[in-house]
N, C-alpha and C positions, 0 to 999 in steps of 0.2 A: 607636619613634615620637618625633618631635620636634615642638616647638611651631612653629606657623606664625609666621615672623618678621614677617609683615605685620599684626600685632595690637599695639596699644598698650594696656597695662593701667594703669588709674588707679583709685584708691580715692577716691570722691567722697561725702562725708558717710556713710561707712560702707557704701557700695555698691561692689562690685567690678565695674567697667565695662571691657569690651574693645571697642576701636574699630578696625575694619579700615581699613588704608591700602593704597595701591598696587592691584594686580590684585584682591586679595581684597575691597577696597571696591567694585570694579566688579561682582563676582560676588555679594557679600552686601550687601544694602541694610540699613543700620541698625547698631545697636550690640548687644552681648551683655552681659547682666547675669548674674553667677554667684553662687551661694550661697557663704557662707564656706568650706564644705567643698569645693566646686568650685574656688574660687580657690586653696585649699590645695593641691589636686591639681595645679593648674596651676603653682604655685610649685615643688612637688616635682619635677615633669617639667623645669622650667626649671633646676633644680639638677643635672640629669643622672640623676635616679633613673629606673630602668626601671619598667615596669608591675608586675613581680613584687615590687618593693620597696614599692609604694604601700600595700597592705593592711596589712602589719606596721607600717609607720610611722603610718598613720592609727589603727590600733587603740591605739597608745600615747597618742594625743591625744583620742580620742572614745570614749564609751561606747556600744558598739554590738555586736551579735552578729557574729562573724566572717563567717558565711555571708551575712548581710544586707549587710554592707559589701563583700564580694567581689562579689556580684551588682550592687550599686549602682555600684560603681567601674566594673565591666565595661560596664554600660549607659551610664554617663556617658562613657567613653572612646569607645565606639561612636558616641555622638551627636556628640562633638567631631570625630571623623573624618568622619562623614557631613556635617557643616557645613564641613568644609575647615579647621578650626581645629587639627587635628593632622595632621601629614604623615608618610608612610612614610619611613623613612631609606634 
């Protein structure tokens, strides 16, 4: 999966805001706000990490049960894909 290049990421007063541009702006009305963990996942994907690398990396940064994190990351990625924010390669 890869990030939709038609999103601009800005951190405004501590909030991670994603603003659609181009065709994505026509398809998705509004902006997206992500939690710090969601923004970190976005950042890792932008660095070229694949989905299998996400959970081990996030476990180093956050105190959470591995099973819970794996389920949450899976749900988050599914939602990003559903919204057109992640694209199939």
